[in-house]
C-alpha positions as a Markdown table, in Angstrom:
| # | Residue | x | y | z |
|---|---|---|---|---|
| 1 | Unk | -82.9 | 52.9 | -122.5 |
| 2 | Unk | -81.4 | 51.7 | -125.8 |
| 3 | Unk | -83.2 | 48.4 | -125.9 |
| 4 | Unk | -85.7 | 49.6 | -128.6 |
| 5 | Unk | -83.1 | 51.6 | -130.5 |
| 6 | Unk | -83.0 | 50.7 | -134.2 |
| 7 | Unk | -79.8 | 51.8 | -136.0 |
| 8 | Unk | -80.9 | 50.6 | -139.4 |
| 9 | Unk | -82.3 | 54.0 | -140.5 |
| 10 | Unk | -79.1 | 55.8 | -139.5 |
| 11 | Unk | -76.9 | 53.2 | -141.4 |
| 12 | Unk | -79.2 | 53.5 | -144.5 |
| 13 | Unk | -79.0 | 57.3 | -144.4 |
| 14 | Unk | -75.2 | 57.3 | -144.3 |
| 15 | Unk | -75.1 | 54.6 | -147.1 |
| 16 | Unk | -77.4 | 56.5 | -149.4 |
| 17 | Unk | -75.6 | 59.8 | -148.7 |
| 18 | Unk | -72.3 | 58.3 | -149.8 |
| 19 | Unk | -74.1 | 56.7 | -152.8 |
| 20 | Unk | -75.5 | 60.1 | -153.8 |
| 21 | Unk | -72.1 | 61.8 | -153.5 |
| 22 | Unk | -70.5 | 59.1 | -155.7 |
| 23 | Unk | -73.2 | 59.5 | -158.3 |
| 24 | Unk | -72.9 | 63.2 | -158.2 |
| 25 | Unk | -69.1 | 62.9 | -158.8 |
| 26 | Unk | -69.6 | 60.6 | -161.7 |
| 27 | Unk | -72.0 | 63.1 | -163.2 |
| 28 | Unk | -69.4 | 65.8 | -162.8 |
| 29 | Unk | -66.7 | 63.7 | -164.5 |
| 30 | Unk | -69.1 | 63.0 | -167.4 |
| 31 | Unk | -69.9 | 66.7 | -167.7 |
| 32 | Unk | -66.2 | 67.5 | -167.6 |
| 33 | Unk | -65.5 | 65.1 | -170.4 |
| 34 | Unk | -68.3 | 66.5 | -172.6 |
| 35 | Unk | -67.3 | 70.1 | -172.3 |
| 36 | Unk | -64.5 | 71.3 | -174.7 |
| 37 | Unk | -62.6 | 73.2 | -171.9 |
| 38 | Unk | -61.8 | 72.4 | -168.3 |
| 39 | Unk | -64.8 | 73.9 | -166.5 |
| 40 | Unk | -63.0 | 74.4 | -163.2 |
| 41 | Unk | -60.1 | 76.2 | -164.8 |
| 42 | Unk | -62.5 | 78.4 | -166.8 |
| 43 | Unk | -64.5 | 79.3 | -163.7 |
| 44 | Unk | -61.5 | 80.0 | -161.4 |
| 45 | Unk | -58.8 | 81.4 | -163.7 |
| 46 | Unk | -60.9 | 83.2 | -166.3 |
| 47 | Unk | -63.7 | 84.2 | -163.9 |
| 48 | Unk | -66.4 | 83.0 | -166.2 |
| 49 | Unk | -69.5 | 83.8 | -164.1 |
| 50 | Unk | -72.0 | 82.6 | -166.7 |
| 51 | Unk | -70.4 | 79.1 | -166.7 |
| 52 | Unk | -70.3 | 79.1 | -162.9 |
| 53 | Unk | -74.0 | 79.7 | -162.8 |
| 54 | Unk | -74.8 | 77.0 | -165.4 |
| 55 | Unk | -72.5 | 74.6 | -163.7 |
| 56 | Unk | -74.0 | 75.3 | -160.3 |
| 57 | Unk | -77.5 | 74.8 | -161.7 |
| 58 | Unk | -76.4 | 71.5 | -163.2 |
| 59 | Unk | -75.0 | 70.3 | -159.8 |
| 60 | Unk | -78.2 | 71.4 | -158.0 |
| 61 | Unk | -80.4 | 69.6 | -160.6 |
| 62 | Unk | -78.4 | 66.4 | -160.4 |
| 63 | Unk | -78.5 | 66.5 | -156.6 |
| 64 | Unk | -82.2 | 66.9 | -156.6 |
| 65 | Unk | -82.7 | 64.0 | -159.0 |
| 66 | Unk | -80.4 | 61.8 | -156.9 |
| 67 | Unk | -82.2 | 62.7 | -153.6 |
| 68 | Unk | -85.6 | 62.1 | -155.1 |
| 69 | Unk | -84.5 | 58.7 | -156.5 |
| 70 | Unk | -83.0 | 57.6 | -153.2 |
| 71 | Unk | -85.9 | 58.8 | -151.1 |
| 72 | Unk | -88.4 | 57.2 | -153.4 |
């Protein structure tokens, strides 16, 4: 039953998922360093909805770039 099972695609998928998450976190840290205020504090404490939308769009954009680069 499992004699023709190839686990390499599953291992690759897990590896590239973690790689994408790490790259996304690095991009978040870079963005956090570039902005004059702490973005998370501004979004949560001051309820800055405009910043939350921009930040969410940034995260989605970076995630799409990473997924496209990993997928080929």
